[in-house]
C-alpha positions in Angstrom: 109.3 -86.3 -90.1 109.0 -89.3 -92.5 106.2 -91.7 -92.5 106.7 -95.2 -91.5 107.1 -97.9 -94.9 103.2 -98.9 -95.2 104.7 -102.7 -95.8 105.8 -103.1 -92.2 102.8 -101.3 -90.8 101.0 -104.4 -92.8 102.1 -107.3 -90.8 101.3 -108.9 -88.4 103.0 -108.1 -85.4 105.2 -110.7 -83.7 107.1 -113.0 -85.8 106.0 -117.0 -84.8 109.2 -118.2 -83.5 109.7 -114.7 -81.5 106.6 -115.0 -79.8 107.4 -118.3 -78.9 110.3 -117.6 -77.0 108.6 -114.8 -75.5 105.3 -117.4 -74.0 108.3 -119.7 -73.0 110.2 -116.9 -70.4 106.9 -116.3 -69.3 105.8 -119.5 -68.5 109.5 -119.9 -66.7 109.0 -116.8 -64.9 106.0 -118.4 -63.3 107.3 -122.2 -62.9 110.6 -120.5 -61.1 112.9 -124.2 -61.5 110.8 -125.8 -64.3 113.0 -127.9 -66.7 111.4 -127.1 -70.1 112.5 -128.7 -73.3 111.9 -127.4 -76.6 110.8 -129.5 -79.3 109.9 -126.1 -81.0 112.1 -124.1 -83.0 114.0 -125.9 -85.9 117.6 -124.6 -84.7 120.4 -127.7 -84.4 121.7 -128.6 -81.6 124.6 -131.2 -82.0 128.2 -129.9 -82.6 130.2 -129.6 -86.1 131.6 -133.2 -87.0 135.2 -133.1 -86.5 136.5 -133.2 -90.9 133.8 -130.2 -91.3 135.1 -128.2 -88.5 138.7 -128.7 -89.5 137.7 -127.4 -92.8 136.3 -123.9 -90.9 139.7 -124.0 -88.5 141.8 -124.6 -92.1 140.0 -121.3 -93.6 140.0 -119.5 -91.0 144.0 -119.9 -90.4 144.3 -119.4 -94.0 143.3 -115.9 -93.6 146.3 -115.3 -91.5 148.7 -116.0 -94.5 149.5 -114.0 -97.5 148.8 -116.7 -99.8 145.5 -117.9 -98.4 143.9 -114.5 -97.6 141.1 -113.8 -99.8 139.0 -110.7 -99.7 135.4 -110.3 -101.3 133.9 -113.4 -103.4 130.3 -111.9 -104.4 129.1 -114.8 -106.3 131.2 -117.3 -103.8 134.2 -119.6 -104.2 134.4 -121.0 -107.8 135.7 -124.5 -106.4 132.5 -124.5 -104.1 130.4 -123.4 -106.8 131.7 -126.1 -108.7 131.7 -128.8 -105.8 127.7 -127.8 -105.4 126.8 -128.7 -109.0 128.9 -132.1 -109.3 127.9 -133.2 -105.9 123.9 -132.1 -105.4 123.3 -131.6 -109.4 125.7 -134.0 -111.2 127.3 -131.3 -113.5 124.1 -130.2 -114.5 125.2 -126.4 -113.8 127.9 -124.3 -114.7 129.5 -121.9 -111.8 127.7 -119.5 -113.0 124.1 -121.0 -112.1 125.0 -121.3 -108.6 124.9 -118.7 -106.4 126.7 -118.9 -103.0 124.8 -117.4 -100.1 124.5 -116.8 -96.1 121.3 -119.1 -96.0 118.4 -120.1 -97.5 116.4 -117.9 -95.6 118.5 -114.5 -96.5 118.3 -115.6 -100.6 114.6 -116.4 -100.3 114.1 -112.7 -99.3 116.7 -111.4 -101.9 114.9 -113.1 -104.1 111.6 -111.5 -103.2 113.7 -107.9 -103.9 114.2 -109.7 -107.5 110.7 -109.8 -108.1 109.4 -107.3 -106.7 105.6 -106.4 -105.8 104.0 -106.7 -109.0 104.1 -110.1 -109.1 101.5 -112.6 -107.4 102.2 -115.1 -104.7 101.1 -118.4 -104.1 102.3 -120.5 -101.1 101.9 -124.0 -99.8 99.4 -123.7 -96.6 100.7 -124.4 -93.9 104.4 -122.9 -95.1 107.7 -121.6 -93.4 106.7 -117.8 -92.4 109.6 -116.5 -94.2 107.3 -117.1 -98.1 104.1 -114.9 -96.4 105.7 -112.6 -94.3 108.8 -111.6 -96.8 106.0 -111.1 -99.5 104.7 -108.8 -97.3 107.4 -106.6 -96.6 108.2 -106.2 -100.3 104.7 -105.3 -100.8 103.8 -108.2 -102.7 100.9 -108.4 -100.5 98.1 -106.2 -97.8 97.7 -106.6 -94.6 96.2 -109.1 -92.2 92.7 -110.4 -92.7 92.1 -113.0 -90.4 93.2 -116.1 -91.0 95.7 -114.8 -93.8 97.5 -111.5 -95.4 95.6 -110.3 -98.4 96.7 -110.8 -102.0 98.5 -114.3 -101.2 97.0 -117.2 -102.6 96.7 -119.8 -100.1 96.9 -123.5 -101.5 95.8 -126.0 -98.8 98.3 -129.3 -98.1 96.1 -131.1 -95.6 95.7 -134.6 -95.0 93.0 -135.0 -97.7 95.0 -133.7 -100.5 98.4 -136.3 -99.1 99.7 -132.4 -98.2 100.2 -131.5 -101.8 98.2 -128.4 -103.5 95.8 -128.2 -105.6 97.8 -127.2 -108.8 94.4 -126.2 -110.7 94.1 -123.5 -108.2 97.6 -121.6 -109.0 97.6 -118.3 -110.1 98.7 -118.0 -113.8 101.9 -115.8 -113.9 102.9 -115.9 -110.2 105.6 -117.0 -108.0 104.5 -119.8 -105.7 106.9 -120.9 -102.6 107.3 -125.1 -102.5 109.4 -126.8 -99.7 109.9 -130.5 -100.1 111.2 -131.9 -97.6 108.4 -129.5 -96.1 108.4 -127.4 -93.2 105.9 -127.5 -91.0 104.4 -130.7 -92.3 107.7 -133.4 -92.8 105.8 -134.4 -95.9 107.9 -134.8 -99.1 106.8 -134.5 -102.8 107.3 -137.8 -105.0 108.2 -137.8 -108.6 105.2 -137.8 -109.5 103.6 -135.1 -108.2 106.6 -132.9 -108.7 106.3 -133.8 -112.6 102.6 -132.2 -112.1 104.0 -129.4 -110.7 106.6 -128.7 -113.6 103.9 -129.2 -115.7 101.4 -126.8 -114.2 103.9 -124.2 -114.0 104.9 -124.0 -117.3 101.1 -124.3 -118.5 100.3 -121.3 -116.2 104.0 -119.3 -116.6 104.8 -119.8 -112.9 107.8 -119.2 -111.8 109.0 -121.9 -108.4 111.1 -120.7 -105.5 111.5 -124.6 -104.5 113.3 -124.7 -100.9 115.2 -127.6 -100.7 116.7 -127.2 -97.1 115.8 -130.5 -95.8 116.5 -132.9 -99.1 119.6 -134.5 -97.1 117.0 -135.9 -94.7 115.6 -138.0 -97.5 116.2 -141.7 -96.8 113.5 -143.2 -99.6 115.4 -143.2 -102.6 112.5 -142.9 -104.9 112.0 -139.4 -103.5 113.5 -136.4 -105.4 116.1 -134.0 -103.6 116.2 -131.5 -106.1 113.5 -129.7 -108.4 115.7 -130.5 -111.4 115.4 -134.0 -111.1 112.1 -133.4 -113.1 112.4 -132.5 -116.9 111.4 -129.0 -117.7 112.4 -127.7 -114.2 115.5 -125.6 -115.3 113.0 -123.4 -117.4 110.3 -123.1 -114.5 112.5 -123.7 -110.5 115.0 -121.3 -108.9 115.9 -124.0 -106.1 117.6 -122.8 -102.8 119.5 -124.7 -100.0 121.7 -124.6 -97.1 124.2 -126.0 -94.9 122.3 -125.5 -92.1 120.4 -128.0 -91.1 122.4 -131.0 -93.4 125.6 -129.8 -91.6 125.0 -127.7 -88.1 125.3 -124.4 -89.8 123.0 -122.9 -88.4 124.8 -120.1 -86.5 127.4 -120.6 -89.2 125.6 -119.4 -92.3 125.9 -120.9 -95.0 123.9 -122.0 -98.2 123.3 -121.5 -102.2 120.7 -120.8 -104.9 120.9 -122.0 -108.4 119.2 -119.9 -110.9 119.6 -121.5 -114.7 120.3 -119.8 -117.6 117.3 -121.3 -119.0 115.3 -119.6 -116.8 113.6 -116.5 -118.6 110.7 -113.3 -118.2 107.8 -113.5 -120.3 109.8 -111.4 -122.3 112.5 -113.4 -122.9 115.5 -111.6 -120.7 117.6 -113.8 -118.3 116.2 -114.1 -114.5 120.1 -115.7 -114.4 121.5 -112.1 -115.1 119.1 -110.0 -112.5 120.5 -112.3 -110.2 123.8 -111.9 -110.4 123.0 -108.1 -110.8 121.0 -108.2 -107.7 123.3 -110.3 -105.4 126.1 -108.3 -106.7 124.5 -104.9 -105.8 123.2 -105.9 -102.2 125.5 -108.3 -101.0 129.3 -109.1 -100.6 129.3 -112.7 -100.4 129.4 -115.3 -98.1 132.1 -115.7 -95.4 135.1 -116.9 -96.8 135.6 -118.9 -93.5 132.0 -120.8 -93.7 132.8 -121.2 -97.3 135.9 -123.2 -96.8 133.4 -125.4 -93.8 131.4 -126.2 -97.0 134.1 -127.2 -99.1 134.9 -130.0 -96.7 131.6 -130.7 -96.1 131.2 -132.0 -99.7 134.2 -134.2 -99.7 133.9 -137.8 -99.0 134.1 -137.3 -95.4 132.3 -134.5 -94.6 129.7 -136.1 -97.1 129.7 -139.1 -94.3 129.2 -136.8 -91.0 126.4 -135.0 -93.3 124.7 -138.3 -93.2 125.7 -139.0 -89.8 124.2 -135.7 -88.6 121.0 -136.1 -90.4 120.8 -139.7 -89.1 121.0 -138.9 -85.7 118.0 -136.0 -85.9 115.8 -138.6 -87.6 116.6 -141.0 -85.1 115.2 -138.5 -82.6 112.0 -138.0 -85.3 111.7 -141.9 -85.0 111.0 -141.7 -80.9 109.1 -137.9 -81.1 106.9 -140.0 -83.6 106.2 -143.2 -82.3 105.3 -141.5 -79.1 102.6 -139.3 -80.1 101.6 -142.5 -82.3 101.2 -144.7 -79.1 99.2 -141.6 -77.6 96.4 -141.8 -80.1 97.6 -138.7 -82.0 97.8 -138.3 -85.5 100.9 -137.3 -87.2 103.1 -137.1 -90.1 106.7 -136.7 -91.0 109.4 -137.3 -89.3 110.2 -140.5 -91.9 112.4 -138.4 -94.8 112.6 -135.5 -92.3 113.6 -134.1 -89.0 109.4 -132.5 -88.7 106.5 -134.2 -87.2 103.5 -132.6 -88.0 100.8 -133.5 -85.4 97.0 -133.1 -85.3 94.5 -132.3 -82.4 91.5 -132.3 -84.4 88.8 -129.4 -83.3 91.5 -127.6 -81.1 93.3 -124.3 -81.5 96.7 -124.6 -81.8 97.9 -122.6 -79.3 96.2 -124.2 -76.8 97.4 -127.3 -77.5 100.7 -125.7 -77.0 99.8 -124.1 -73.7 98.6 -127.5 -72.7 101.8 -129.3 -73.6 104.0 -126.6 -72.4 102.2 -126.7 -69.2 101.5 -130.3 -68.2 104.6 -131.6 -69.7 107.3 -128.3 -69.6 107.7 -129.1 -74.0 107.9 -126.7 -76.4 106.2 -127.0 -79.3 105.6 -124.8 -82.5 101.7 -123.9 -83.0 100.6 -125.1 -86.5 98.4 -122.2 -86.8 101.6 -120.2 -87.2 102.4 -121.5 -90.6 98.9 -120.7 -92.0 95.3 -121.0 -92.4 95.6 -124.9 -92.9 97.6 -125.1 -89.7 95.2 -124.9 -87.3 94.5 -127.8 -84.9 98.0 -128.7 -85.5 101.6 -128.8 -83.6 104.7 -128.9 -85.2 107.6 -131.2 -83.1 111.0 -130.5 -83.9 113.7 -133.3 -84.0 116.4 -130.8 -83.1 117.5 -131.9 -79.9 120.1 -133.5 -77.7 119.1 -137.3 -77.6 118.8 -137.3 -73.8 116.5 -133.9 -73.9 114.5 -135.7 -76.5 113.9 -139.2 -74.6 112.5 -137.2 -71.5 110.5 -135.1 -73.3 109.0 -138.1 -75.0 108.3 -139.7 -71.3 106.5 -136.7 -70.4 104.3 -136.2 -73.2 102.5 -139.2 -71.5 100.8 -136.9 -69.2 98.5 -135.7 -72.1 96.4 -138.4 -71.4 95.0 -139.2 -74.7 
């Protein structure tokens, strides 16, 4: 019989969020009748708003007509690619540089296939687990080594460095995953920081994978929403984004990736051309119904609904952050992000998770699941119905801090 894939054997057992779900089930089984409120997993909760939903409905209706039916759209509908460039990038990219996908997480996995096992990988620490786990699965990193994976460079982002990494420690000729607004910390990189990042990437031959999935939560106009606001970024960065969190498309599945034509390998070959080849080989395009919803989301009424939905979740974030601060808990995020990163000095993240679940019947996310620098933190998510968030905030007073 064939041998097991060694890359899968290297990955640490239990992806973070299924492990949280497992512990929640165990608690519920031991405490029948307990009402558990989740402020943990970043899954949206509110209904898709009417105008955007009408776009999805119309997209489905059109498929039942001869004139409206469409089949494979590998790179995505031309109209959607053009609209994304216009709305988010001031028409800085041609449609051949915008690739429609079934979500940012899926594209991150395919990008790792593009760069292969031989490319060194660096990540913010803490960071979204798929950056690291996907690198292990493709063979770009080795097995678990106590606090991290072998072969991954973890760049700590802590309160001491304003949640921005020491770029002198960024490995040359590497792939660097960078998320802003950051998941899990909620910190947002300012213009000066991103300028420093781009300069370091150009100097060191680094390719940045810039995850902008939460960009529409930014309310401070001084903070960049895209890496391409920074001069020189087209030569060193790929940007991944999604409709999931701003439009409520977590179950609809729609995102995009921008790969500029200026982006070249060390030998001068086109990264854009290779990405088009990869996408066309292993992906037949996002749902045409989802893309119709995306088009509706990007017209004037749809953009109003996106802002309305993000404002709702930011309202939840404000309640959570203020509740924690009133308890004396130090935290960051929540102002331009749906996540609040709360610090419990000297404590194990899973122990804090267990205490909050036991005393408050509230589910959070242990910070250590996002990387070594996440130890002693937990992440609170603002994705929830308002009455549940209000009740969860009232229960948090039981922590008696």
